[in-house]
C-alpha positions as CSV (number, residue, x, y, z in Angstrom):
1,X,-95.8,-44.4,-80.7
2,X,-98.4,-46.8,-82.0
3,X,-95.8,-49.5,-82.4
4,X,-94.6,-49.0,-78.9
5,X,-98.2,-49.3,-77.5
6,X,-98.9,-52.3,-79.6
7,X,-95.7,-54.0,-78.3
8,X,-96.2,-53.2,-74.6
9,X,-99.9,-52.9,-74.2
10,X,-100.3,-56.7,-74.0
11,X,-102.1,-58.5,-71.2
12,X,-98.9,-60.2,-70.0
13,X,-97.0,-56.9,-69.7
14,X,-100.0,-55.2,-68.1
15,X,-100.2,-57.9,-65.5
16,X,-96.5,-57.5,-64.8
17,X,-96.8,-53.7,-64.3
18,X,-100.0,-54.0,-62.2
19,X,-98.4,-56.9,-60.2
20,X,-95.4,-54.7,-59.4
21,X,-97.7,-52.0,-58.2
22,X,-99.7,-54.4,-56.0
23,X,-96.5,-56.1,-54.6
24,X,-95.0,-52.7,-53.7
25,X,-98.2,-51.5,-52.1
26,X,-98.7,-54.7,-50.0
27,X,-95.1,-55.7,-49.2
28,X,-92.7,-52.8,-49.5
29,X,-94.5,-49.5,-49.0
30,X,-95.9,-48.2,-45.7
31,X,-96.3,-50.6,-42.8
32,X,-94.3,-53.8,-43.0
33,X,-96.4,-56.9,-43.8
34,X,-95.3,-60.4,-43.4
35,X,-96.4,-63.6,-41.6
36,X,-95.6,-64.3,-37.9
37,X,-93.5,-67.4,-37.1
38,X,-95.3,-70.4,-35.6
39,X,-92.0,-72.2,-34.9
40,X,-91.4,-73.4,-38.5
41,X,-88.8,-70.8,-39.2
42,X,-86.2,-72.7,-37.1
43,X,-86.1,-75.4,-39.8
44,X,-84.8,-73.2,-42.5
45,X,-82.8,-70.8,-40.3
46,X,-80.6,-73.6,-39.1
47,X,-79.8,-74.7,-42.6
48,X,-79.6,-71.3,-44.4
49,X,-77.4,-69.4,-41.9
50,X,-79.9,-67.2,-40.2
51,X,-81.2,-66.7,-36.6
52,X,-83.7,-64.6,-34.7
53,X,-82.7,-60.9,-34.8
54,X,-83.6,-60.0,-31.2
55,X,-81.7,-61.9,-28.5
56,X,-83.8,-62.7,-25.4
57,X,-87.1,-61.9,-27.2
58,X,-90.1,-63.1,-25.3
59,X,-92.2,-66.0,-26.6
60,X,-95.2,-63.7,-27.1
61,X,-93.1,-61.3,-29.3
62,X,-91.3,-64.0,-31.3
63,X,-94.1,-66.4,-32.1
64,X,-97.6,-66.1,-33.6
65,X,-98.3,-62.4,-32.9
66,X,-95.8,-60.3,-34.8
67,X,-93.9,-60.7,-38.1
68,X,-90.2,-59.8,-38.2
69,X,-88.3,-57.6,-40.6
70,X,-84.7,-58.3,-39.6
71,X,-82.9,-61.6,-38.8
72,X,-79.3,-62.2,-37.6
73,X,-76.6,-63.9,-39.6
74,X,-75.4,-67.2,-38.3
75,X,-73.5,-70.3,-39.4
76,X,-74.9,-72.5,-42.2
77,X,-76.1,-76.0,-41.4
78,X,-76.4,-75.8,-37.7
79,X,-79.1,-78.3,-38.4
80,X,-80.4,-79.6,-41.7
81,X,-83.9,-79.7,-43.1
82,X,-83.9,-80.9,-46.8
83,X,-85.6,-78.3,-49.0
84,X,-84.9,-76.3,-52.1
85,X,-85.9,-73.2,-50.1
86,X,-82.3,-73.2,-48.7
87,X,-81.1,-72.1,-52.1
88,X,-83.4,-69.1,-52.4
89,X,-82.8,-68.0,-48.8
90,X,-79.1,-68.4,-49.3
91,X,-79.2,-66.2,-52.5
92,X,-81.2,-63.5,-50.6
93,X,-78.8,-63.8,-47.6
94,X,-75.8,-63.3,-49.9
95,X,-77.3,-60.1,-51.3
96,X,-78.4,-59.0,-47.8
97,X,-74.8,-59.5,-46.5
98,X,-73.6,-57.0,-49.1
99,X,-76.4,-54.5,-48.5
100,X,-76.4,-54.7,-44.7
101,X,-73.7,-56.8,-43.0
102,X,-75.3,-56.3,-39.5
103,X,-78.8,-57.8,-40.2
104,X,-80.7,-59.6,-42.9
105,X,-83.8,-57.8,-44.2
106,X,-86.5,-60.4,-45.1
107,X,-87.8,-58.0,-47.8
108,X,-84.9,-59.1,-50.0
109,X,-86.3,-62.6,-50.0
110,X,-89.7,-61.2,-50.6
111,X,-88.4,-59.3,-53.6
112,X,-86.9,-62.5,-55.0
113,X,-90.3,-64.2,-54.7
114,X,-92.0,-61.3,-56.4
115,X,-89.6,-61.5,-59.4
116,X,-90.3,-65.3,-59.7
117,X,-94.1,-64.6,-59.4
118,X,-94.1,-61.9,-62.1
119,X,-92.1,-64.1,-64.4
120,X,-94.5,-67.0,-63.9
121,X,-97.5,-64.7,-64.4
122,X,-96.0,-63.4,-67.7
123,X,-95.5,-66.9,-69.0
124,X,-99.0,-68.1,-68.0
125,X,-100.7,-65.2,-69.8
126,X,-98.4,-65.1,-72.8
127,X,-98.8,-68.8,-73.6
128,X,-102.5,-69.1,-72.6
129,X,-103.7,-66.3,-74.9
130,X,-106.3,-66.8,-77.6
131,X,-107.7,-64.6,-80.3
132,X,-110.3,-63.3,-77.9
133,X,-109.3,-60.0,-76.4
134,X,-112.0,-60.3,-73.7
135,X,-110.7,-63.8,-72.7
136,X,-107.1,-62.6,-72.5
137,X,-108.1,-59.5,-70.5
138,X,-110.2,-61.7,-68.2
139,X,-107.2,-64.0,-67.6
140,X,-104.9,-61.1,-66.7
141,X,-107.4,-59.4,-64.4
142,X,-108.4,-62.6,-62.6
143,X,-104.7,-63.6,-62.1
144,X,-104.0,-60.1,-60.6
145,X,-107.1,-60.2,-58.3
146,X,-106.9,-63.8,-57.2
147,X,-103.2,-64.8,-57.4
148,X,-101.8,-61.5,-56.1
149,X,-104.1,-61.5,-53.0
150,X,-102.4,-60.7,-49.7
151,X,-103.2,-64.2,-48.6
152,X,-100.5,-65.4,-51.0
153,X,-98.2,-62.4,-51.1
154,X,-97.8,-61.9,-47.3
155,X,-96.0,-65.2,-47.2
156,X,-93.2,-63.7,-49.4
157,X,-91.9,-61.6,-46.4
158,X,-91.5,-64.7,-44.3
159,X,-89.3,-67.9,-43.9
160,X,-92.2,-70.2,-44.5
161,X,-91.9,-72.8,-47.3
162,X,-95.3,-71.9,-48.8
163,X,-94.1,-69.2,-51.2
164,X,-91.6,-71.6,-52.7
165,X,-94.4,-74.1,-53.5
166,X,-96.5,-71.3,-54.9
167,X,-94.2,-69.5,-57.2
168,X,-92.7,-72.7,-58.6
169,X,-96.1,-74.3,-59.2
170,X,-96.9,-71.2,-61.3
171,X,-93.6,-71.3,-63.0
172,X,-93.9,-75.0,-63.8
173,X,-97.3,-74.4,-65.4
174,X,-96.1,-71.4,-67.3
175,X,-93.0,-73.1,-68.7
176,X,-94.9,-76.3,-69.5
177,X,-97.4,-74.3,-71.5
178,X,-94.6,-72.5,-73.2
179,X,-93.1,-75.8,-74.4
180,X,-96.4,-77.0,-75.8
181,X,-97.1,-73.7,-77.6
182,X,-93.7,-73.4,-79.3
183,X,-93.2,-75.0,-82.7
184,X,-89.6,-75.8,-81.9
185,X,-89.2,-76.0,-78.1
186,X,-85.7,-75.6,-76.9
187,X,-83.8,-77.9,-74.5
188,X,-83.1,-74.8,-72.3
189,X,-86.9,-74.5,-71.9
190,X,-87.1,-78.1,-70.9
191,X,-84.3,-77.7,-68.4
192,X,-86.0,-74.7,-66.9
193,X,-89.3,-76.6,-66.6
194,X,-87.4,-79.4,-64.8
195,X,-85.8,-77.0,-62.4
196,X,-89.2,-75.4,-61.6
197,X,-90.7,-78.8,-60.9
198,X,-87.6,-79.7,-58.8
199,X,-88.0,-76.6,-56.6
200,X,-91.7,-77.3,-56.3
201,X,-91.5,-81.0,-55.4
202,X,-88.5,-80.6,-53.0
203,X,-89.7,-77.5,-51.3
204,X,-91.6,-79.5,-48.7
205,X,-91.8,-83.2,-47.8
206,X,-95.5,-83.2,-48.5
207,X,-94.8,-82.1,-52.1
208,X,-92.6,-85.0,-52.9
209,X,-95.5,-87.1,-54.5
210,X,-96.3,-84.2,-56.8
211,X,-92.9,-84.7,-58.4
212,X,-93.9,-88.2,-59.6
213,X,-96.9,-86.6,-61.5
214,X,-94.7,-84.0,-63.1
215,X,-92.2,-86.8,-64.0
216,X,-94.9,-88.3,-66.2
217,X,-95.4,-85.0,-68.0
218,X,-91.7,-84.9,-68.6
219,X,-92.0,-88.4,-70.0
220,X,-94.8,-87.1,-72.4
221,X,-92.6,-84.2,-73.4
222,X,-90.2,-86.7,-75.0
223,X,-92.8,-87.0,-77.8
224,X,-93.4,-83.3,-78.1
225,X,-90.6,-82.8,-80.6
226,X,-90.6,-85.4,-83.4
227,X,-87.4,-86.6,-85.0
228,X,-85.2,-85.0,-82.3
229,X,-83.2,-87.8,-80.6
230,X,-81.3,-85.5,-78.3
231,X,-84.6,-83.9,-77.1
232,X,-86.2,-87.2,-76.4
233,X,-83.2,-88.5,-74.5
234,X,-83.0,-85.4,-72.4
235,X,-86.8,-85.6,-71.6
236,X,-86.5,-89.2,-70.5
237,X,-83.4,-88.5,-68.4
238,X,-85.1,-85.6,-66.6
239,X,-88.2,-87.7,-66.1
240,X,-86.1,-90.3,-64.4
241,X,-84.2,-87.8,-62.3
242,X,-87.5,-86.2,-61.2
243,X,-88.7,-89.5,-59.9
244,X,-85.4,-90.1,-58.1
245,X,-85.3,-86.7,-56.5
246,X,-89.0,-87.1,-55.3
247,X,-88.2,-90.4,-53.7
248,X,-85.0,-89.0,-52.1
249,X,-86.9,-86.0,-50.8
250,X,-89.5,-88.2,-49.0
251,X,-86.8,-90.6,-47.6
252,X,-84.6,-87.7,-46.5
253,X,-87.2,-86.2,-44.1
254,X,-85.7,-85.9,-40.6
255,X,-86.6,-88.7,-38.3
256,X,-88.1,-86.2,-35.7
257,X,-90.2,-84.7,-38.5
258,X,-91.5,-88.2,-39.4
259,X,-92.4,-88.9,-35.8
260,X,-94.3,-85.6,-35.4
261,X,-96.3,-86.4,-38.5
262,X,-97.1,-89.9,-37.4
263,X,-98.3,-88.7,-34.0
264,X,-100.5,-86.1,-35.6
265,X,-101.8,-88.5,-38.2
266,X,-102.9,-91.1,-35.6
267,X,-103.8,-89.2,-32.4
268,X,-105.0,-85.9,-33.9
269,X,-106.3,-87.6,-37.1
270,X,-107.6,-91.2,-37.0
271,X,-108.4,-91.2,-33.2
272,X,-109.7,-87.6,-33.1
273,X,-113.4,-88.0,-32.5
274,X,-113.3,-91.7,-33.1
275,X,-116.4,-93.7,-31.9
276,X,-114.2,-96.6,-30.8
277,X,-110.7,-95.5,-29.8
278,X,-109.7,-98.9,-28.3
279,X,-111.0,-100.8,-31.4
280,X,-109.1,-98.5,-33.7
281,X,-105.9,-98.9,-31.8
282,X,-106.2,-102.7,-31.9
283,X,-106.8,-102.6,-35.7
284,X,-103.7,-100.4,-36.1
285,X,-101.7,-102.8,-34.0
286,X,-101.2,-100.4,-31.1
287,X,-101.6,-101.0,-27.4
288,X,-104.9,-100.0,-25.7
289,X,-103.0,-97.8,-23.1
290,X,-102.4,-95.2,-25.8
291,X,-106.2,-94.4,-25.9
292,X,-105.4,-91.5,-23.4
293,X,-103.7,-89.7,-26.2
294,X,-106.7,-89.7,-28.6
295,X,-107.4,-86.1,-29.7
296,X,-104.1,-84.7,-28.6
297,X,-101.4,-83.1,-30.8
298,X,-97.7,-83.4,-30.7
299,X,-97.1,-79.9,-29.4
300,X,-99.7,-80.0,-26.7
301,X,-98.4,-79.9,-23.1
302,X,-99.7,-81.9,-20.1
303,X,-100.7,-85.0,-22.0
304,X,-101.1,-88.3,-20.0
305,X,-98.1,-89.7,-21.8
306,X,-95.4,-87.2,-23.0
307,X,-94.9,-87.2,-26.7
308,X,-91.2,-87.9,-26.3
309,X,-91.7,-90.6,-23.6
310,X,-89.2,-93.4,-24.3
311,X,-92.0,-96.0,-24.0
312,X,-93.7,-94.6,-27.2
313,X,-90.7,-95.7,-29.2
314,X,-91.6,-99.3,-28.8
315,X,-95.4,-98.9,-28.3
316,X,-96.0,-96.5,-31.1
317,X,-93.3,-95.0,-33.4
318,X,-91.8,-98.4,-34.3
319,X,-95.2,-100.0,-34.9
320,X,-97.0,-97.4,-37.0
321,X,-96.6,-96.1,-40.5
322,X,-98.5,-94.0,-43.0
323,X,-99.1,-97.1,-45.0
324,X,-101.0,-98.7,-42.1
325,X,-103.0,-95.5,-41.8
326,X,-103.9,-95.6,-45.5
327,X,-105.0,-99.2,-45.1
328,X,-107.1,-98.3,-42.1
329,X,-108.9,-95.6,-44.1
330,X,-109.4,-98.0,-47.0
331,X,-111.2,-100.3,-44.7
332,X,-113.2,-97.4,-43.2
333,X,-114.1,-95.1,-46.2
334,X,-116.8,-93.4,-44.2
335,X,-114.2,-92.3,-41.6
336,X,-111.9,-91.0,-44.4
337,X,-114.8,-89.1,-46.0
338,X,-115.5,-87.5,-42.6
339,X,-111.9,-86.3,-42.5
340,X,-112.2,-85.0,-46.1
341,X,-115.3,-83.0,-45.0
342,X,-113.3,-81.5,-42.2
343,X,-110.6,-80.5,-44.7
344,X,-113.2,-79.0,-47.0
345,X,-114.5,-76.9,-44.2
346,X,-111.1,-75.4,-43.9
347,X,-110.3,-75.6,-47.6
348,X,-111.4,-72.1,-48.6
349,X,-109.0,-70.2,-46.3
350,X,-105.9,-69.0,-48.0
351,X,-104.2,-67.2,-45.2
352,X,-103.5,-68.3,-41.5
353,X,-105.7,-65.9,-39.5
354,X,-104.0,-66.9,-36.3
355,X,-100.6,-65.5,-37.4
356,X,-100.1,-61.7,-37.2
357,X,-99.0,-59.7,-40.2
358,X,-97.4,-56.7,-38.7
359,X,-94.0,-56.2,-37.1
360,X,-94.1,-55.0,-33.5
361,X,-92.4,-51.8,-34.4
362,X,-95.5,-50.8,-36.4
363,X,-97.5,-50.3,-33.2
364,X,-100.4,-52.6,-34.2
365,X,-102.0,-55.0,-31.7
366,X,-100.5,-58.5,-31.3
367,X,-101.9,-60.8,-34.0
368,X,-103.3,-57.9,-36.1
369,X,-103.9,-58.6,-39.8
370,X,-103.6,-56.5,-42.9
371,X,-106.5,-56.5,-45.2
372,X,-104.9,-54.6,-48.1
373,X,-105.7,-56.3,-51.4
374,X,-107.5,-59.1,-49.6
375,X,-110.8,-59.0,-51.6
376,X,-110.4,-62.5,-53.0
377,X,-109.3,-64.3,-49.9
378,X,-112.1,-62.6,-47.9
379,X,-114.7,-63.4,-50.5
380,X,-113.5,-67.0,-50.7
381,X,-113.5,-67.4,-46.9
382,X,-116.9,-65.9,-46.2
383,X,-118.9,-66.6,-49.4
384,X,-117.6,-69.6,-51.3
385,X,-119.1,-73.0,-50.2
386,X,-116.6,-74.8,-48.0
387,X,-118.2,-78.2,-48.6
388,X,-116.8,-81.3,-50.1
389,X,-119.7,-81.5,-52.6
390,X,-118.7,-78.1,-54.0
391,X,-115.0,-79.0,-54.4
392,X,-116.0,-82.3,-56.0
393,X,-118.4,-80.5,-58.4
394,X,-115.7,-78.1,-59.5
395,X,-113.2,-80.9,-60.1
396,X,-115.8,-83.0,-62.0
397,X,-116.6,-80.1,-64.4
398,X,-113.0,-79.1,-64.8
399,X,-111.8,-82.7,-65.6
400,X,-114.8,-83.5,-67.7
401,X,-114.2,-80.6,-70.1
402,X,-110.5,-81.4,-70.3
403,X,-111.1,-85.1,-71.1
404,X,-113.5,-84.0,-73.8
405,X,-110.8,-81.8,-75.5
406,X,-108.2,-84.5,-75.0
407,X,-110.4,-87.0,-76.9
408,X,-111.3,-84.4,-79.5
409,X,-107.8,-83.2,-80.4
410,X,-105.3,-85.5,-82.0
411,X,-102.4,-83.1,-82.0
412,X,-99.6,-84.2,-79.7
413,X,-98.8,-80.7,-78.4
414,X,-102.5,-79.9,-77.7
415,X,-103.0,-83.2,-75.9
416,X,-99.9,-82.7,-73.7
417,X,-101.2,-79.2,-72.9
418,X,-104.5,-80.7,-71.8
419,X,-102.6,-83.3,-69.7
420,X,-100.7,-80.4,-68.1
421,X,-104.0,-78.9,-66.9
422,X,-105.2,-82.4,-65.8
423,X,-101.9,-82.7,-63.8
424,X,-102.8,-79.4,-62.1
425,X,-106.0,-80.9,-60.9
426,X,-104.2,-84.0,-59.7
427,X,-101.7,-81.8,-57.8
428,X,-104.7,-80.2,-56.1
429,X,-106.0,-83.6,-55.1
430,X,-102.7,-84.7,-53.7
431,X,-102.4,-81.4,-51.8
432,X,-105.9,-81.9,-50.4
433,X,-105.4,-85.5,-49.3
434,X,-101.7,-85.6,-48.1
435,X,-102.3,-83.3,-45.1
436,X,-105.1,-85.7,-43.9
437,X,-102.9,-88.7,-44.3
438,X,-99.7,-87.0,-43.1
439,X,-100.7,-84.6,-40.4
440,X,-104.2,-85.4,-39.3
441,X,-106.3,-82.4,-38.5
442,X,-103.4,-80.3,-37.2
443,X,-103.2,-76.8,-38.7
444,X,-105.2,-78.1,-41.6
445,X,-106.0,-74.7,-43.2
446,X,-102.4,-73.8,-43.5
447,X,-101.4,-77.2,-44.8
448,X,-104.1,-76.8,-47.5
449,X,-102.2,-73.7,-48.9
450,X,-101.1,-75.4,-52.2
451,X,-104.6,-76.9,-52.6
452,X,-106.0,-73.4,-52.4
453,X,-103.5,-72.1,-55.0
454,X,-104.4,-75.0,-57.4
455,X,-108.2,-74.5,-56.8
456,X,-107.8,-70.8,-57.7
457,X,-105.9,-71.6,-60.8
458,X,-108.6,-74.1,-61.8
459,X,-111.3,-71.5,-61.2
460,X,-109.4,-69.0,-63.4
461,X,-109.0,-71.5,-66.1
462,X,-112.7,-72.3,-66.0
463,X,-113.9,-68.7,-66.1
464,X,-111.5,-67.8,-69.0
465,X,-112.6,-70.9,-71.0
466,X,-116.3,-69.8,-70.6
467,X,-115.5,-66.2,-71.7
468,X,-113.6,-67.6,-74.7
469,X,-116.4,-69.9,-75.7
470,X,-119.0,-67.1,-75.4
471,X,-116.7,-64.8,-77.5
472,X,-116.3,-67.6,-80.2
473,X,-120.1,-68.0,-80.2
474,X,-120.8,-64.3,-80.8
475,X,-118.0,-64.1,-83.4
476,X,-119.5,-67.0,-85.4
477,X,-123.0,-65.5,-85.1
478,X,-121.7,-62.2,-86.4
479,X,-120.0,-64.0,-89.3
480,X,-123.2,-65.8,-90.2
481,X,-125.3,-62.6,-90.1
482,X,-122.8,-60.8,-92.4
């Protein structure tokens, strides 16, 4: 009995058991909880062979207000939106077709995300453990409270791309830590790490730059196992492939998608609240007549010039690029800082409060939200400083401590482990800046989802490190006294 308890009463297994209980309670027991469609579901449904489950459903019932349990089966690739999410939805769809041939139950996809999430949590705890029981327990508890919050889990019962980014970021970090902790890391582990990063970087176009950062870690992994030529060649190959796939992912974004982003970036970003709209247009090489669109978004109706007006092809879409926008902000750093302040104000909101959680069949009001296991997201939204100085301070302290340990430790594995945590911070920075440069101020809180996940992981890392250091201090003091 004692051997059984010793084997299974470990923080990683306790997290898995508690995580299963939370997931069942939030996602699968009682009232159905998901996230209502804001129109984004169409992208993945057209590629993954699904469609809306209720024909002739009203706009009010289909969008924003109610989540949906069942979807109809349809043909694959009626349209194509490049994303690794297609693979996960197709797997769930295949299982769903066997379980219920008449309708696809979104909870099957939610269950798949839960399995990936629990596997990631297991790895993160197992390969982050120290000799301090208190630090290990703190890690497991914080991961349960913060990373299992409904703000994250509710996305699992939806067709949004956010859960793909989320679970594979966690898996990439867990597998990366596993490789740096093992004395003889296996090629299979390296391949799994590559696949996790591939799913992360190619889940959304805005994640493509993140793949480049992880390609550098794969490059560093080549020196993790000394004297193993096959390992080194594989690591170098996977690093090159990761760069290639990231570039392809960005280049393969549908043209319509790129146009939407450019419109949002300029008219709902650069020109939104501009003190000199005409001057900004001139500097961007755009005609003055477009000033009437300043402050509008692509999906807004009744604009002075329709977003799909043929004249915009020559006057706007063919003249502007994200590179020009970046150059503009480089010339006007105060303007970019202002946009960063706006992002920070929305940066502590994990969940989209304008999208309902309940299915209409549950009898809740349109747009109603579930607050089950929402302690962390509510605390973060209402009590954590949503200011750029606070975010900057957390990053400064986090990176400063990591740089200290990197300089202090000469072991290759330990240094790569530190670099992995530094890459996590870099991923958060990208996730904070890319929505500003790629979509202006449109739906900024939702677009900062991955930044929120990274920020929470950084906070957990920092708290666990502090607990560990305090435990070490007391242990040394006790040894000195004895």
